[in-house]
C-alpha positions in Angstrom: 0.0 0.0 0.0 1.3 3.5 -0.7 3.0 5.3 2.3 4.1 8.8 3.0 6.5 10.1 5.5 4.9 12.9 7.5 6.4 16.3 7.1 6.0 19.5 9.0 3.2 20.6 6.7 1.2 17.3 7.2 2.0 16.4 10.8 -0.5 17.2 13.5 -0.6 20.7 15.0 0.2 22.4 11.7 2.9 24.7 13.1 4.6 27.3 10.9 8.4 27.1 10.6 8.6 30.3 12.7 6.6 28.9 15.6 8.6 25.7 15.4 11.8 27.6 15.7 10.5 29.4 18.8 9.5 26.1 20.4 12.9 24.6 19.5 14.7 27.5 21.1 12.5 27.3 24.3 13.0 23.6 24.6 16.7 23.8 24.2 16.9 26.5 26.9 14.7 24.5 29.2 12.2 27.3 29.5 8.5 26.8 30.5 6.1 29.6 29.6 2.5 30.1 30.8 -0.4 28.6 28.9 -2.1 30.9 26.4 -4.2 33.6 28.0 -8.0 33.5 27.5 -8.2 29.7 27.3 -9.5 27.2 29.8 -6.4 25.9 31.8 -6.3 22.9 34.0 -3.4 23.0 36.5 -1.3 19.9 36.8 -3.7 17.0 35.8 -2.1 13.6 35.9 -1.6 11.7 32.7 -4.3 9.2 33.5 -6.7 12.1 34.0 -5.9 13.4 30.5 -6.2 9.9 28.9 -9.5 9.1 30.6 -11.4 5.8 30.5 -12.6 6.1 26.9 -10.8 6.6 23.6 -11.3 10.4 23.7 -9.7 12.6 26.3 -12.0 14.6 28.6 -9.4 17.4 28.2 -9.5 17.4 24.4 -9.2 21.0 23.2 -8.1 22.4 26.6 -4.9 23.8 27.8 -3.1 21.9 30.5 -0.1 22.9 32.6 2.8 21.1 34.3 1.8 17.6 33.4 4.5 15.5 35.1 6.2 12.4 33.6 9.3 10.5 32.8 10.4 10.5 29.1 10.3 6.9 27.8 11.0 7.4 24.1 12.1 10.2 21.7 11.2 10.2 18.0 13.2 12.6 15.7 11.7 11.6 12.4 8.2 11.6 10.9 5.8 12.9 13.5 8.4 14.3 15.9 7.9 14.2 19.6 8.4 12.2 22.7 6.5 10.0 25.2 6.0 10.6 28.9 4.7 8.3 31.6 3.8 8.7 35.2 6.6 7.5 37.5 6.0 4.2 39.2 3.7 4.8 42.1 2.1 8.0 40.6 -0.6 6.2 38.6 -4.1 5.3 39.5 -5.6 1.9 40.1 -7.9 2.0 37.0 -6.7 -0.5 34.3 -8.7 1.5 31.7 -6.7 4.7 32.1 -3.3 4.9 30.4 -0.3 6.3 32.3 1.5 7.3 29.1 1.1 10.2 26.6 2.7 11.5 23.4 4.0 15.0 23.2 4.1 16.4 19.7 6.9 18.9 19.1 7.0 19.3 15.3 10.8 19.8 15.8 13.7 17.9 17.2 12.7 17.1 20.8 15.1 18.7 23.3 14.7 15.9 25.9 16.3 12.5 26.5 15.0 9.2 27.7 15.0 9.2 31.5 14.3 13.0 31.8 11.7 14.0 34.4 9.7 16.7 32.7 6.7 18.9 33.2 4.8 19.7 30.1 2.2 22.4 29.3 0.2 22.7 26.1 -3.0 21.8 24.3 -4.6 18.4 24.6 -5.7 17.2 21.1 -7.1 14.0 19.5 -5.0 13.5 16.4 -6.5 11.1 13.8 -3.7 9.5 11.7 -4.8 9.6 8.1 -7.5 12.1 8.7 -11.1 11.9 10.1 -12.4 10.3 6.9 -10.0 7.3 7.3 -12.1 5.9 10.2 -8.9 5.5 12.3 -8.9 5.9 16.0 -7.3 9.0 17.4 -4.1 9.4 19.4 -4.3 11.5 22.5 -1.4 14.0 22.7 -0.2 17.3 23.9 0.6 19.8 21.2 2.3 23.2 21.1 4.2 22.2 24.2 6.5 24.0 26.5 8.7 21.8 28.6 10.7 21.9 31.8 13.3 19.2 32.5 13.5 18.7 36.3 16.2 16.0 36.3 17.8 13.4 34.1 18.9 9.8 34.2 15.8 8.6 36.0 14.7 5.0 36.1 12.0 4.3 33.5 8.6 3.2 34.6 8.2 -0.6 34.5 7.1 -1.8 31.1 3.6 -3.3 30.8 3.7 -6.8 29.5 1.8 -7.6 26.3 1.5 -11.4 26.1 -1.0 -14.2 25.5 -2.4 -13.9 29.0 -2.9 -10.1 29.0 -4.5 -9.7 25.5 -8.2 -10.8 25.5 -9.4 -13.3 22.9 -12.3 -11.1 21.8 -11.2 -8.4 19.4 -13.5 -5.3 19.8 -16.8 -4.3 21.2 -19.7 -3.6 18.9 -19.9 0.0 18.0 -22.6 2.3 19.5 -25.5 2.3 17.1 -26.4 5.8 18.3 -22.9 7.0 17.4 -22.6 5.7 13.9 -21.2 2.4 15.0 -18.3 4.1 16.8 -16.5 2.7 19.9 -15.0 6.1 20.8 -17.3 7.0 23.6 -17.7 3.5 25.1 -16.0 2.8 28.4 -12.8 0.8 27.9 -12.9 -2.8 29.0 -9.3 -3.9 28.7 -9.9 -7.3 30.2 -12.6 -8.1 27.7 -11.4 -6.8 24.3 -8.0 -6.7 22.6 -8.5 -3.2 21.1 -9.6 -1.9 24.5 -6.5 -3.5 26.1 -4.2 -1.8 23.6 -6.0 1.5 24.0 -5.6 1.3 27.8 -1.8 1.2 27.2 -1.6 4.0 24.6 1.6 5.9 25.0 2.9 3.7 27.8 6.2 1.9 28.0 5.4 -1.7 27.0 7.3 -4.9 26.2 6.8 -8.1 24.2 8.9 -11.1 24.9 10.1 -13.7 22.4 7.3 -13.9 19.8 6.6 -15.2 16.4 6.8 -13.0 13.2 3.6 -13.1 11.2 4.4 -10.2 8.8 7.8 -10.0 7.2 9.9 -6.8 7.4 8.5 -4.4 4.8 10.2 -1.6 2.9 9.4 0.8 5.7 11.3 -1.2 8.3 8.3 -2.5 10.1 7.3 -6.1 11.0 4.4 -7.8 12.7 4.5 -10.3 15.5 1.9 -12.2 17.5 1.9 -12.6 21.2 -0.6 -15.5 21.0 1.4 -18.5 19.9 -1.5 -20.7 18.8 -3.8 -18.0 17.4 -4.9 -19.4 14.0 -1.3 -20.5 13.3 -0.4 -22.4 10.2 2.4 -24.8 9.5 4.7 -22.1 8.0 4.4 -19.8 11.0 1.7 -17.3 9.8 -1.5 -16.3 11.4 -4.5 -16.9 9.1 -7.4 -14.5 8.8 -10.3 -16.8 8.3 -13.5 -14.8 8.8 -14.7 -11.3 9.8 -15.2 -12.3 13.5 -11.6 -13.5 14.1 -9.2 -10.6 13.5 -6.3 -12.1 15.5 -5.9 -9.7 18.4 -2.4 -11.0 19.3 -0.9 -9.2 16.3 1.2 -6.1 17.0 3.3 -4.0 14.7 6.9 -3.2 15.7 9.1 -0.5 14.4 12.3 1.1 15.7 12.8 4.5 17.4 16.4 4.5 16.1 16.8 5.7 12.5 17.9 2.8 10.2 21.0 4.7 9.2 22.1 4.5 12.9 20.9 1.0 13.6 19.7 -1.2 10.7 16.3 -2.8 11.2 16.5 -6.6 10.9 15.0 -8.5 7.9 12.5 -11.0 9.1 10.4 -13.6 7.3 7.2 -15.1 8.6 7.9 -17.8 11.2 11.1 -16.1 12.5 11.1 -15.3 16.2 11.7 -12.0 18.0 14.6 -13.1 20.2 14.5 -11.9 23.7 11.7 -9.4 23.1 11.9 -5.6 22.9 10.5 -2.6 24.8 9.3 0.9 24.0 6.2 3.2 23.9 3.0 2.0 22.4 2.0 4.3 19.5 -1.0 4.4 17.3 -0.4 5.3 13.6 -2.0 5.3 10.2 -0.2 2.3 8.8 -1.0 -0.4 11.3 -2.7 1.0 14.3 -1.2 0.0 17.6 2.6 -0.1 17.2 5.4 -0.9 19.6 8.0 1.8 18.8 11.1 -0.2 20.0 13.5 1.7 22.1 15.7 -1.4 22.6 17.3 -3.3 19.8 15.1 -5.7 17.7 16.9 -9.0 17.2 15.6 -12.0 15.4 16.1 -15.8 15.3 15.7 -17.1 11.8 13.6 -20.2 11.2 14.8 -20.6 7.7 11.4 -20.5 5.9 11.8 -21.8 2.3 9.9 -20.9 -0.8 7.5 -23.5 -2.0 7.5 -25.4 -5.3 4.4 -27.0 -6.8 4.5 -30.3 -8.6 4.6 -30.5 -12.4 1.3 -31.3 -14.2 0.9 -34.8 -15.5 0.4 -35.7 -19.2 -3.4 -35.5 -19.1 -3.6 -32.6 -16.7 -4.1 -29.0 -17.7 -2.3 -26.6 -15.3 -3.7 -23.1 -15.1 -2.2 -20.4 -12.8 -2.6 -16.8 -11.9 0.1 -14.4 -10.8 0.1 -10.7 -9.9 3.5 -9.6 -11.0 3.3 -6.1 -9.4 3.5 -3.4 -12.0 5.8 -5.1 -14.4 7.0 -3.0 -17.3 9.9 -3.2 -19.8 11.9 -0.5 -17.9 12.2 -2.7 -14.8 15.6 -4.2 -14.2 16.5 -7.4 -15.9 16.9 -8.9 -12.4 13.2 -8.6 -11.7 12.3 -10.3 -15.0 14.8 -13.1 -14.2 13.5 -13.6 -10.7 9.8 -13.7 -11.8 10.7 -16.0 -14.7 12.7 -18.4 -12.5 9.6 -18.6 -10.2 7.4 -19.5 -13.2 9.8 -22.3 -14.1 11.0 -23.6 -10.8 8.2 -22.8 -8.4 5.2 -23.0 -10.6 6.5 -25.9 -12.8 5.8 -24.0 -16.1 1.9 -24.0 -16.1 0.2 -24.5 -19.4 -1.8 -21.3 -19.0 -0.7 -18.4 -16.9 -2.9 -15.4 -16.3 -0.8 -12.3 -15.3 -2.1 -9.3 -13.5 -0.4 -5.9 -13.4 1.4 -6.1 -16.7 2.0 -2.4 -17.4 2.5 -0.7 -20.7 6.0 -0.6 -22.2 7.2 2.6 -20.4 5.5 2.0 -17.1 4.4 5.0 -15.1 5.5 7.4 -17.8 2.3 9.1 -18.8 2.7 9.8 -22.6 -0.3 7.9 -24.1 1.6 4.6 -24.5 -0.7 1.6 -24.0 1.0 -1.3 -25.7 2.9 -3.9 -23.7 4.7 -5.9 -26.4 8.2 -5.0 -25.1 7.2 -6.0 -21.6 5.8 -9.3 -22.7 8.7 -10.1 -25.0 11.2 -9.4 -22.2 9.3 -11.6 -19.7 8.7 -14.5 -22.1 12.3 -14.4 -23.1 13.4 -14.5 -19.5 11.2 -17.6 -18.9 12.7 -19.4 -21.9 16.2 -18.5 -20.7 15.3 -20.0 -17.3 14.5 -23.3 -19.0 10.8 -22.8 -19.4 8.6 -23.1 -22.5 8.4 -20.5 -25.3 5.2 -19.0 -24.1 2.9 -17.2 -26.5 0.6 -14.5 -25.2 -2.8 -12.9 -25.8 -4.2 -9.7 -24.4 -6.0 -6.5 -25.1 -4.5 -3.0 -24.7 -6.6 -0.8 -22.4 -7.7 2.8 -23.2 -5.2 5.3 -21.8 -5.8 6.0 -18.1 -9.1 4.2 -18.0 -8.2 1.1 -16.0 -6.9 2.4 -12.7 -3.6 1.3 -11.2 -0.4 3.3 -11.1 -1.0 6.6 -13.1 0.4 6.2 -16.6 1.0 2.5 -16.2 -2.1 1.2 -17.9 -2.1 -2.2 -16.2 -4.0 -5.1 -17.6 -4.3 -8.9 -17.5 -2.5 -11.0 -20.1 -2.6 -14.7 -20.9 0.6 -16.6 -21.4 0.2 -20.2 -22.8 2.5 -23.0 -23.8 1.6 -23.8 -27.5 3.3 -27.2 -27.1 0.6 -28.2 -24.7 -2.4 -26.0 -25.3 -3.8 -23.9 -28.2 -5.6 -20.6 -28.2 -8.8 -20.2 -30.2 -8.5 -16.8 -31.9 -11.7 -15.0 -32.8 -10.7 -11.4 -33.8 -12.7 -8.3 -33.1 -12.2 -7.7 -29.4 -10.7 -4.5 -28.2 -10.7 -2.2 -25.2 -14.4 -1.1 -25.7 -15.9 -4.1 -27.6 -17.5 -6.7 -25.4 -17.1 -10.4 -26.1 -20.3 -12.5 -25.9 -21.3 -16.2 -25.9 -22.9 -18.1 -28.6 -23.8 -21.8 -29.1 -21.9 -23.4 -32.0 -22.0 -27.1 -33.0 -23.7 -27.9 -29.6 -21.1 -26.1 -27.5 -20.4 -22.7 -26.1 -18.1 -20.3 -28.0 -16.9 -16.8 -27.5 -17.7 -14.2 -30.1 -14.3 -12.5 -29.6 -11.3 -14.4 -28.2 -9.5 -12.7 -26.5 -12.2 -10.4 -25.5 -13.2 -8.1 -22.7 -16.3 -8.8 -20.6 -18.9 -6.0 -20.4 -16.3 -3.2 -20.5 -19.0 -0.4 -20.7 -20.5 -1.6 -17.4 -20.1 1.0 -14.7 -18.7 -1.8 -12.5 -15.4 -1.5 -14.4 -15.1 2.3 -14.3 -11.4 3.1 -13.6 -10.8 -0.5 -13.0 -9.3 -3.4 -14.9 -11.7 -5.1 -17.3 -11.9 -8.9 -17.3 -10.1 -10.7 -20.1 -11.8 -13.8 -21.5 -10.0 -16.4 -23.7 -11.0 -19.7 -25.3 -8.3 -22.4 -25.1 -8.2 -26.0 -26.4 -6.6 -28.9 -24.6 -6.7 -32.4 -26.0 -9.6 -31.4 -28.2 -11.7 -29.9 -25.4 -12.5 -26.2 -25.0 -11.6 -24.5 -21.8 -12.8 -20.9 -21.1 -10.5 -18.8 -18.9 -11.5 -15.4 -17.5 -8.6 -13.3 -16.0 -9.6 -10.7 -13.5 -8.2 -7.9 -11.4 -11.0 -6.6 -9.3 -11.0 -3.2 -7.5 -8.6 -2.8 -4.6 -9.5 -2.4 -1.0 -8.3 1.2 -1.0 -10.6 3.3 1.2 -11.7 0.5 3.5 -11.3 1.2 7.2 -8.6 -0.7 9.2 -9.4 -3.5 11.6 -8.4 -1.0 14.3 -11.0 1.5 13.1 -13.1 3.3 15.7 -16.1 1.9 13.7 -16.7 -1.7 14.8 -17.2 -3.5 12.5 -15.1 -1.4 10.2 -16.7 0.1 7.0 -15.6 -1.8 3.9 -16.6 0.8 1.3 -14.6 -0.7 -1.5 -16.7 -3.9 -1.5 -19.5 -2.1 -3.4 -17.6 -2.0 -6.7 -16.3 -5.6 -6.3 -19.8 -6.8 -5.8 -20.8 -5.2 -9.1 -17.8 -6.7 -10.8 -18.5 -10.1 -9.3 -22.0 -10.0 -10.5 -20.9 -9.1 -14.1 -18.5 -12.0 -14.2 -21.0 -14.4 -12.7 -23.6 -13.3 -15.3 -21.0 -14.0 -18.1 -20.1 -17.4 -16.6 -23.8 -18.3 -16.6 -24.1 -17.4 -20.3 -21.4 -19.9 -21.0 -23.1 -22.6 -18.9 -26.4 -21.9 -20.5 -24.9 -22.5 -23.9 -23.2 -25.7 -22.6 -23.8 -26.8 -19.0 -20.7 -29.0 -19.2 -18.4 -26.3 -20.2 -15.1 -26.0 -18.4 -14.8 -22.5 -17.1 -12.0 -21.0 -14.9 -12.4 -17.6 -13.4 -9.2 -16.5 -11.8 -7.0 -13.6 -10.8 -6.5 -11.0 -8.2 -10.0 -10.8 -6.8 -8.9 -8.5 -4.0 -11.3 -10.2 -1.6 -11.5 -13.1 0.8 -12.9 -16.5 0.1 -15.6 -15.8 2.7 -16.5 -12.4 1.4 -19.7 -11.1 -0.2 -17.6 -10.7 -3.4 -16.9 -14.4 -3.6 -20.5 -15.2 -2.7 -21.6 -13.0 -5.7 -19.1 -14.8 -8.0 -20.4 -18.2 -7.0 -24.1 -17.2 -7.0 -26.4 -19.9 -8.4 -23.7 -22.6 -8.3 -22.0 -21.2 -11.4 -18.6 -21.3 -9.8 -16.8 -22.8 -6.8 -13.9 -21.1 -5.0 -11.2 -23.7 -5.4 -9.2 -22.4 -2.5 -11.8 -23.7 -0.1 -10.6 -27.2 -1.0 -7.5 -26.5 1.1 -7.4 -26.7 4.9 -8.3 -23.4 6.4 -4.8 -22.9 7.7 -3.5 -23.0 4.1 -5.9 -20.5 2.6 -3.8 -17.4 1.9 -2.0 -15.6 -1.0 -1.2 -12.3 0.7 -0.2 -10.9 4.1 -1.5 -7.6 5.3 -0.7 -6.3 8.8 0.4 -9.7 10.0 -2.8 -11.5 8.8 -2.3 -14.2 6.1 -5.3 -13.9 3.9 -6.9 -14.7 0.5 -6.9 -12.2 -2.3 -5.9 -14.2 -5.3 -8.3 -17.0 -6.4 -9.2 -19.6 -9.0 -12.9 -20.5 -9.3 -14.2 -23.5 -11.2 -17.4 -24.4 -13.0 -19.3 -27.5 -11.9 -17.9 -29.7 -14.7 -14.4 -29.4 -13.1 -15.3 -31.7 -10.2 -11.9 -33.0 -9.4 -8.8 -30.9 -9.3 -5.5 -30.3 -7.5 -5.1 -26.8 -6.0 -2.0 -25.1 -4.7 -1.4 -21.7 -3.3 2.4 -21.5 -3.9 4.0 -19.5 -1.1 7.0 -17.7 -2.6 6.5 -14.0 -1.9 4.1 -12.8 0.7 5.9 -14.4 3.7 9.3 -13.0 2.8 11.1 -9.7 3.4 12.7 -10.1 -0.1 9.9 -10.3 -2.6 9.5 -10.4 -6.4 5.8 -9.5 -5.9 3.6 -9.0 -2.9 1.3 -11.8 -4.0 1.6 -15.6 -4.0 0.6 -17.3 -7.3 -2.1 -19.9 -7.5 -2.1 -23.1 -9.5 -4.9 -25.5 -10.4 -4.5 -28.8 -12.3 -7.4 -30.8 -13.7 -8.3 -33.3 -16.5 -10.7 -31.7 -19.0 
């Protein structure tokens, strides 16, 4: 997902450079000035008073003065500031009220870990990503003035986050009278995981040795779980199997130390956080509750290996789908070689391979180019050089900037096929705006255009990739393949949203897209009820979702991934949850098949794509 580093212009508080300079000077001099005249001022409330027993501070929007605490962490990048916490013995006995708090400085903080400070400023509720994101807010003090009373103090004891402390239930139901929000509900940290984490917001916390469930990403973050057995699979991941089991043991970890001073370790799923780590508990836009590690993050590798599927047998047709993540001719040869090697070694050179995210030949350059011949020539040549077959391809160039994806990239789906094993039935006439249809010919179904796009004028496909349909022949029998790349989940609220359950607004378009593809599939089956149809691609939705229900409506299709054990159903990892996004669905005539989600990318810090390919083998 796209990320942005917060800058002074986008960080909370919105200070001007001039004000920031004044604050920096005051902090460096150790000065404390009075709260602004004319505003309501509360003298010396404790941190737990400011945090309160709900997600929103009772002091929000008010000036506070001389809030005492020990500095437990300092962040001099992104959203600059520091965390303070009540000294041991100064807290209250209410488990719902946090004893920690973030102080946003918008400049290099002039404090150090272990300083005893008194802070005056304005209490605010900052929503990472903005109010429309649905994210919870972070209680903080902004526009601070700070007095350092002493240095080198012992830090407050770290609260332990472990399997015993995190409740099994994830979140309470949102208040129906408050638009489904949990913001005003009293925190119940012994009942719900989200309430437990919120009750520790800003506090010094620790996790002990724990299992990695989300590999280190390009932003130097990883995910662990403190619940060893929570929906664990044999490769060490935590599987997301339905909307009621969000896996509350997951926690994001990032370092407070810049990577140029202390490199962040590269972790794969199943590795272990060795010895644990400690630091303030933050809440951010890109993962929610996050342990910002003040102590080093060290890992114990478990040596996870990339999977290889078995080769298809003589009478089996192997069909696969692979999202190759914005591949274009300008990408380095190393990327083409790595992807090609995976096709040959890990996917055993399938007979038909549907590719998603093939870009035009100059990638994100926005100059009207829509063709992808150079990209496909480079990829198929790399496959052949890796020992694979001389794949042919079929596809349809999109209209410029009409199919979404990276601006200027014009991504589309493409079929590769091995002409030594399978043939393509060409019926010309299909283009970016001309729909293919189904007719009955010689007692069987046939496409009017092959390759052809399905219903491209339908509003379901506005600014989205249109499905590509193709008719293949294997051992004298027709096989219809529909390659898809449904609308992304962009705009959906996070699992940590203050709306519970979170709003999934992106689902509306995918439901329309699924209905369109289901209708087309039914046309084929009406022409020939025994037709072999495979609908596959990056569906961008779970096997238990309403999108999949719409695809399978009326028994037209079956989600083949459901033939796997629940613990093996995943093709993508997001925020430490192993989940299904890529699918292959089969028509009723394909009663027996072998299905494999080939785990070669999603679980690893080093990836050639962020998706795992899927392979299905059957005898037509």
